[in-house]
C-alpha positions, 0 to 999 in steps of 0.5 A: 699676155692673153692670161693677163688680159683675161685676169684683168677683164675678170677683175673688172667684171667682178668689181663691176658686179660687186658695185652693182650689188652694193648699189642695189642694196643701198651701199656706197655708190648711193653717194652719187645720187643727185643732191637736192641742193644742186637745184638751188645752186643756179645762176640767173637765167638772164646771163646769156641774154643780158650780161655784157662782156668783151669789146663787142659788148651789149650796148647799155642803151639796149640792156635788158629791162624786165619784168614790169613796164615801169622800170624804176630800179637798176643794177650796175656792176660786174658779174656779181650783180647779175643774180641780184638783178633777176631776184629783184625783178622777181620781187618787183613784178607783182608791184608792176615795176621792173629792173634795168640790168647792167652787168659786165664780166670781170669789170672793176669800177673803171669809170675814171681809169683804163682797165685790163678788161677789154671794153669795161671802161667804155661800157661803164661810162655808157652804163652810168650815162644810161642810168643818169639819163633815164628819169624813170630809174629812181634806185640803183644798186652798185656792186663789184667783187672789189678784192678780186681786182685788188688782190686776185682770187682766193680759192687756191690760197685759202685760208691764207690771204691773197696779196698782190699789188692792186695796180694789176687791174689797171691797163697802164699803171706805170710806176706807182705805189700800192697806196696810189693804186688803191686811191685810183681804184677807190676814186673810180668807184666813188666817181660812179656813186657821185655821178648817180647821186648828182642825177638824183638817184638813190644809190644802194652800195653793195657791201662785199659778198663773202667768198666761199673757200671751195666751189659749192658745186664740188661740195655738194657733188662729191666726186669720189667715193673714197672721200672721207670728209666733207669739202666744205662745212656748209654751216660754218663755211667762212670765218667772219674774221677772214672776210673782214681781213680780206676786205679790210681796205674796201670795208674801211673806205665804205665805212667813210661814205655819207650814208643816209636817205639817198645813199644806203648800205646793202650788207649781205653779211646780215643774211649770210653770216652770224658773228663768227661764220658765214654759211653756204646753205640756209633753209635747204638752199645754197646761197652760191653757185660757185665759190664767190657768186651768189645763186638766185636763191642767195640773191633773194635773201639779199633782196629781202633787205630791200623791203623797206624801200620797195 
């Protein structure tokens, strides 16, 4: 036993010394050096203070308003709207304008139906009412990760398309068909838009954000020196064809909305994708901080599309 222990300890010491020598000479462990992309794969700093969740949620009437004194914009939706809130506020600050930040974790557009996410339905009703009753808010960006509620997450199945009965997001769905569940979901979303338009707001409909096949944090932080190929092609990360198939239902319904001066489509694919692929890294910045949420850097790209309206 003593000989085995001595042999094991000697082997470990030899490997450690070899590794140290390789590191000092610029060998394989340098793959563990900090990746400069990591600094851009960041969520908003406002999540803890401004993002709502659970039954004991942040009252929409007390929601964060930042940075300018004149709050003329609001963001409304699930967690996928949070980074856009900060990026938009950063852009509006020099103009003396601010943003009302209204986001709730894992909350589908359950304005006119009950959902399995505790607190979501009541919060959403109150959040819409808060925007409607605020005469200073003139513009509202509405955004949800629709396919997550309709079909579930994508990462474990990619490149196969997740599928599931869309009633999974409902609290008491009963015995309804897939088409009926789709209709209920869309009606909840449409009711939000109708309520905001009826109050005289200009509404920006956020088209689905492309989802990344692999968490960007894994892709830019290789966890094994034995990894012989990248986890994610940062330039050709997601085929546009997959995006269109996964989001087919919601894209078709959105295409039927009466877009115009008061109802505007905000399309992230215009800044993230070409005709064939969507990217996760652009100009040295990561557009995501996981596999489906935009980073603040990615959200800034999206805000650039709003320049004609600022």
